[in-house]
C-alpha positions as CSV (number, residue, x, y, z in Angstrom):
1,M,75.6,80.5,102.5
2,P,72.9,78.5,102.8
3,L,73.2,74.8,103.9
4,I,70.6,72.2,102.9
5,E,70.7,68.9,104.7
6,V,69.1,65.9,103.3
7,H,69.1,62.6,105.4
8,L,68.4,59.6,103.2
9,I,68.3,55.4,103.8
10,E,71.2,54.0,102.2
11,K,70.4,52.3,99.4
12,V,67.3,53.7,98.3
13,F,68.6,56.3,95.9
14,S,71.5,56.0,93.1
15,P,74.3,58.4,92.3
16,E,72.6,60.0,89.6
17,Q,69.4,60.3,91.6
18,K,71.3,62.2,94.5
19,R,73.4,63.9,91.4
20,Q,69.5,65.5,90.4
21,I,68.6,66.2,94.3
22,I,71.9,68.4,95.1
23,Q,70.9,70.2,91.3
24,K,67.3,70.6,91.9
25,L,67.6,72.0,95.4
26,T,70.4,74.4,94.2
27,D,68.3,75.4,91.8
28,A,65.6,76.4,94.3
29,M,67.5,78.5,96.0
30,V,68.6,80.3,92.9
31,S,64.9,80.6,91.8
32,I,64.4,82.2,95.3
33,E,67.5,84.6,95.5
34,G,68.8,84.6,92.4
35,E,71.9,83.4,90.5
36,N,74.4,84.6,92.5
37,M,73.1,81.9,95.3
38,R,74.5,79.4,92.6
39,G,78.1,79.1,94.3
40,V,77.6,79.5,97.5
41,T,74.7,77.0,98.2
42,R,75.7,73.9,99.7
43,I,74.0,70.8,99.8
44,K,74.8,67.6,102.1
45,I,73.6,64.2,101.8
46,S,73.9,62.3,104.6
47,E,72.7,58.6,104.4
48,V,71.7,56.6,107.3
49,T,72.0,52.8,108.0
50,S,68.7,51.1,107.2
51,G,66.9,51.0,110.1
52,E,68.4,53.6,112.6
53,R,65.6,56.2,111.7
54,G,61.5,55.6,112.4
55,I,58.5,57.2,111.8
56,G,56.9,56.7,114.7
57,D,57.4,53.8,116.4
58,K,58.4,52.0,113.4
59,P,62.0,51.7,112.4
60,L,62.6,52.6,108.3
61,A,64.5,50.4,106.6
62,T,65.7,50.6,102.9
63,D,62.5,47.7,102.2
64,A,60.2,49.7,103.7
65,V,61.2,52.6,101.4
66,R,60.6,50.8,98.3
67,E,57.4,49.2,99.3
68,L,56.4,52.6,99.8
69,A,57.6,54.5,96.9
70,P,55.1,53.5,94.2
71,K,52.3,55.0,96.5
72,C,54.4,58.2,96.8
73,G,54.8,58.2,93.0
74,W,58.9,57.6,93.9
75,V,60.7,56.2,90.9
76,L,63.3,54.7,92.2
77,P,66.5,52.4,91.2
78,E,66.4,48.5,90.9
79,T,68.1,46.7,93.4
80,P,70.8,44.3,91.9
81,I,69.1,41.5,93.0
82,K,65.6,42.4,91.8
83,R,67.6,42.8,88.2
84,L,69.0,39.6,88.2
85,L,65.2,37.9,88.8
86,R,63.8,40.1,86.0
87,E,66.7,39.0,83.6
88,V,66.1,35.1,84.9
89,Q,62.7,35.6,84.3
90,Q,62.4,36.8,80.7
91,P,62.8,33.9,77.9
92,A,65.9,33.5,76.4
93,P,66.3,34.8,72.8
94,W,65.0,32.2,70.1
95,G,67.9,29.9,69.4
96,S,70.0,30.6,72.6
97,A,70.9,29.0,75.4
98,P,68.7,29.9,78.6
99,Y,70.1,32.3,81.2
100,H,72.6,30.8,83.9
101,A,73.0,32.5,87.1
102,D,76.1,30.6,89.0
103,F,75.9,31.8,92.9
104,S,78.8,29.8,94.0
């Protein structure tokens, strides 16, 4: 019974992306050993707190991974604050009131 462990920095991958990781890693095991592996392949995803892992001598934080992602061709989910900023910067439809965000 194979166990595949994946360690990710928190808040980088969405629940849907983690589901895809599980599915595709299981599919990879099935492609190597056959369909009988599907029911016994275990995938464990562990999320590490931002800054508690490092590459070389530098801590790796969520923001650093997000900056690195486009250079590696990764597609990451949009953070809530970036989504809000994008929405605020879009012009309001003709005749409607401008977008208002209440941060109080």
